[in-house]
C-alpha positions in Angstrom: -56.4 -49.8 -8.9 -54.0 -52.5 -10.7 -53.0 -49.8 -13.6 -52.2 -47.5 -10.6 -50.1 -50.0 -8.7 -48.6 -51.0 -12.3 -47.7 -47.2 -12.7 -46.3 -47.0 -9.1 -44.3 -50.3 -9.5 -42.6 -48.8 -12.7 -41.9 -45.6 -11.1 -40.1 -47.2 -8.3 -38.0 -49.4 -10.7 -37.0 -46.2 -12.6 -35.9 -44.4 -9.3 -34.2 -47.6 -8.3 -32.3 -47.6 -11.8 -31.6 -43.7 -11.7 -30.1 -44.3 -8.0 -27.8 -47.2 -9.0 -26.9 -45.2 -12.0 -26.3 -41.7 -10.5 -25.9 -42.5 -6.7 -22.4 -43.4 -7.0 -21.4 -41.1 -9.5 -23.0 -38.5 -7.3 -21.5 -39.7 -4.1 -17.8 -40.0 -6.2 -18.2 -36.3 -7.4 -19.0 -35.2 -3.6 -16.2 -37.4 -2.4 -13.6 -35.7 -5.3 -14.7 -32.2 -4.2 -13.8 -32.8 -1.0 -10.9 -34.1 -1.2 -9.7 -31.6 -3.8 -10.6 -28.7 -1.8 -8.8 -30.2 1.2 -5.8 -31.0 -1.3 -5.8 -27.3 -2.7 -5.7 -25.7 0.6 -2.5 -28.1 1.2 -0.9 -27.2 -2.0 -1.3 -23.6 -1.1 0.0 -23.9 2.5 3.2 -25.7 1.1 3.6 -23.8 -1.8 3.7 -20.8 0.7 6.0 -22.6 3.3 8.6 -23.8 0.6 8.5 -20.2 -1.0 9.0 -18.7 2.5 12.1 -21.4 3.4 13.4 -20.4 -0.2 13.7 -16.7 1.0 11.6 -15.5 -1.9 10.5 -11.7 -1.9 7.4 -11.7 0.5 5.7 -9.8 -2.2 5.5 -12.8 -4.5 4.6 -15.4 -1.8 0.8 -14.7 -1.9 0.6 -14.4 -5.6 2.1 -17.9 -6.1 0.2 -19.6 -3.3 -3.3 -18.4 -4.5 -2.2 -19.7 -7.8 -1.3 -23.1 -6.7 -4.6 -23.3 -5.0 -6.7 -22.0 -8.1 -4.8 -24.3 -10.3 -5.3 -27.5 -8.0 -9.5 -26.4 -7.6 -9.7 -26.5 -11.3 -7.9 -29.6 -11.9 -10.7 -30.9 -9.0 -13.4 -29.3 -10.9 -12.3 -30.7 -14.3 -12.3 -34.2 -12.3 -15.8 -33.9 -11.3 -17.0 -33.2 -14.7 -15.3 -36.3 -15.9 -17.0 -38.4 -13.5 -20.7 -37.6 -15.2 -19.0 -38.1 -18.8 -18.8 -34.6 -19.8 -16.4 -33.8 -22.4 -14.5 -31.0 -21.1 -13.5 -29.9 -24.9 -16.9 -29.3 -25.4 -17.6 -27.0 -23.0 -15.0 -24.2 -24.7 -17.8 -22.5 -26.7 -19.8 -22.2 -23.6 -17.0 -21.2 -21.6 -15.9 -18.4 -24.3 -19.6 -16.9 -24.2 -19.5 -16.9 -20.0 -16.0 -15.4 -20.1 -17.5 -12.8 -22.2 -20.3 -12.1 -20.0 -18.6 -12.5 -16.5 -16.0 -10.3 -17.8 -18.7 -7.4 -18.6 -20.0 -8.0 -15.2 -16.8 -8.1 -13.2 -14.8 -5.3 -15.4 -13.9 -3.8 -11.9 -12.8 -6.7 -10.6 -10.9 -8.0 -13.5 -9.1 -4.7 -13.8 -7.7 -5.2 -10.3 -6.6 -8.9 -11.3 -5.0 -7.5 -13.9 -3.3 -4.8 -11.9 -2.0 -6.9 -9.1 -0.6 -8.9 -11.9 1.5 -5.9 -13.3 2.4 -4.6 -9.5 4.0 -8.3 -9.3 5.8 -7.9 -12.4 7.0 -4.2 -12.3 7.2 -4.3 -8.5 7.3 -0.6 -7.6 7.3 -1.5 -4.0 7.7 -4.4 -1.8 6.2 -5.9 1.7 7.6 -3.8 4.2 8.0 -0.6 2.3 6.4 2.5 3.2 4.4 4.1 0.6 1.8 6.7 -0.2 -0.7 5.8 -3.0 -3.4 8.0 -3.8 -3.3 9.7 -0.5 -3.3 6.4 1.1 -0.1 6.2 3.6 1.1 3.2 5.1 3.4 0.4 5.4 2.8 -2.7 2.6 1.8 -6.0 4.4 0.6 -7.8 1.5 0.0 -7.9 -2.4 -2.6 -10.3 -3.2 -3.8 -10.6 -7.0 -6.8 -8.2 -6.5 -6.2 -6.1 -3.4 -2.9 -4.3 -1.5 -3.0 -4.7 2.2 -1.4 -1.3 4.2 -1.2 -0.3 7.9 -1.1 2.9 8.6 1.4 4.5 11.1 -1.3 4.2 13.8 -2.1 0.8 12.8 -5.2 0.6 11.1 -5.5 -1.6 7.9 -6.4 0.0 4.5 -7.2 -2.4 1.9 -6.9 -1.2 -1.2 -8.5 -2.6 -4.7 -5.2 -3.1 -7.1 -6.8 -1.2 -10.1 -6.6 1.8 -7.8 -3.1 1.2 -6.8 -1.8 0.6 -10.4 -3.8 3.6 -11.6 -2.1 6.1 -9.1 0.8 8.3 -8.3 2.8 6.1 -6.1 5.6 7.5 -3.6 7.7 5.2 -2.2 9.3 6.3 0.8 11.9 3.1 1.2 12.7 3.1 -2.2 16.1 4.7 -1.5 18.6 4.3 1.3 19.2 8.1 1.8 16.7 11.0 2.2 17.1 15.0 2.2 15.6 17.3 5.2 14.8 20.6 4.0 14.4 22.7 7.1 13.7 26.4 7.3 14.4 28.3 10.5 13.6 32.1 10.8 15.5 34.4 13.2 15.0 38.0 13.8 15.8 41.3 11.8 18.3 42.2 14.4 19.9 39.1 14.9 23.6 38.4 13.3 23.1 36.2 10.2 26.4 34.8 10.5 26.6 34.0 14.1 23.0 31.9 13.1 24.3 29.8 10.5 27.5 29.0 12.2 25.3 28.0 15.1 23.3 25.5 13.0 26.4 24.5 10.8 27.8 23.2 14.2 24.8 21.4 15.3 24.6 19.2 11.8 28.4 19.0 12.3 27.8 17.3 16.2 25.1 14.7 14.8 26.5 11.4 13.8 23.1 11.0 11.3 23.8 13.8 9.7 25.4 13.0 6.3 28.6 15.0 5.3 28.6 13.7 1.8 26.7 15.5 0.4 27.7 18.2 2.3 25.0 20.1 4.3 23.8 23.3 2.7 22.9 26.5 4.3 21.5 29.8 3.0 19.0 32.7 3.5 16.3 31.9 1.2 13.7 34.5 2.2 13.0 38.1 3.6 9.7 37.4 5.0 7.7 39.5 6.9 8.5 38.9 10.4 12.0 36.9 9.7 15.3 35.9 7.9 14.4 32.7 7.0 17.6 30.1 6.6 17.2 27.2 4.8 18.9 24.0 5.9 19.6 21.2 3.9 20.9 17.9 4.9 21.1 14.4 4.0 20.8 11.2 6.4 19.8 7.4 6.0 15.9 6.8 5.6 15.8 4.8 8.7 16.7 7.9 10.2 14.7 10.5 8.5 11.8 11.3 11.1 13.5 10.7 14.2 16.6 12.8 13.2 14.0 15.8 12.2 12.8 15.8 15.4 16.2 16.3 17.1 17.5 18.8 14.9 14.2 21.2 15.1 14.7 20.9 18.9 18.5 21.5 19.2 18.3 24.3 16.0 15.9 26.3 18.8 17.9 25.8 21.6 21.6 26.5 20.2 20.2 29.7 18.4 18.4 30.8 21.5 21.7 30.3 23.1 23.7 32.3 20.7 21.5 35.3 21.4 19.5 34.5 18.2 15.7 35.1 18.5 12.9 32.9 17.0 10.4 35.8 16.1 6.5 35.4 16.1 4.7 36.7 13.1 4.2 40.6 13.9 3.0 43.8 12.7 4.4 47.1 13.1 1.4 49.9 13.5 2.4 53.8 12.5 0.0 56.4 13.8 0.1 59.8 11.6 -1.4 62.8 13.4 -2.0 66.1 11.3 -1.4 69.4 13.2 -3.8 71.0 11.8 -6.5 69.2 13.1 -4.9 69.5 16.7 -4.7 73.0 16.3 -8.6 73.2 15.7 -9.4 70.9 18.2 -7.2 73.3 20.8 
């Protein structure tokens, strides 16, 4: 019984020694982590506000604010390790081996990270551009380290991994200030081609959104099965592209009909041949 009490006393003493030795360090480490996490968030938010006030390109703001956050968090972790007397330089070999293992496990994530860096360096598009990326069409809302956020015209949010963005064909509809319309209008074979082309040209001249330099082009491009097709090419500012096309199509139809031209439907002519001999036999 006395030996048991003695062992119990020794265990309690060792427990008190451990608590007195490591308790304050553990509490300090927890405090440093909490303060470091809070400071990291504050630094990230401050960096974002400073960049926005400095009118830095909106595409770069999330990148630098996230970098500031992770750098501050890394400093916090190093400070916690130092509290426990761990030499951070001795962790290099361990971190090297761990990096290889993590890299193999997170190939897709690291690929997205590398692609995000390349997108921010070469900048094939920026926030606000309307793009088509591998069949996904929408306005660019944010480019982060790992993903690109798009909003479709019907306001659906689409998150695309950067590895898919950088490795795909990118069509940027907002990159240039002007764009060209190619509109094909069909008229009937009995209609006057000259009248139709003059009518279409007058519509283009009357619309101030249609640029006169480069000058619009009109020409017959196809003698189709049911119509004579006239190609209309004209340039406009990118911001007017969609609305101008809808307005031109309506004006073309109404003015052509007013000028006596028809907009033919697809049609087929059927010719019936009767043999006279067959008719005589039946008679």
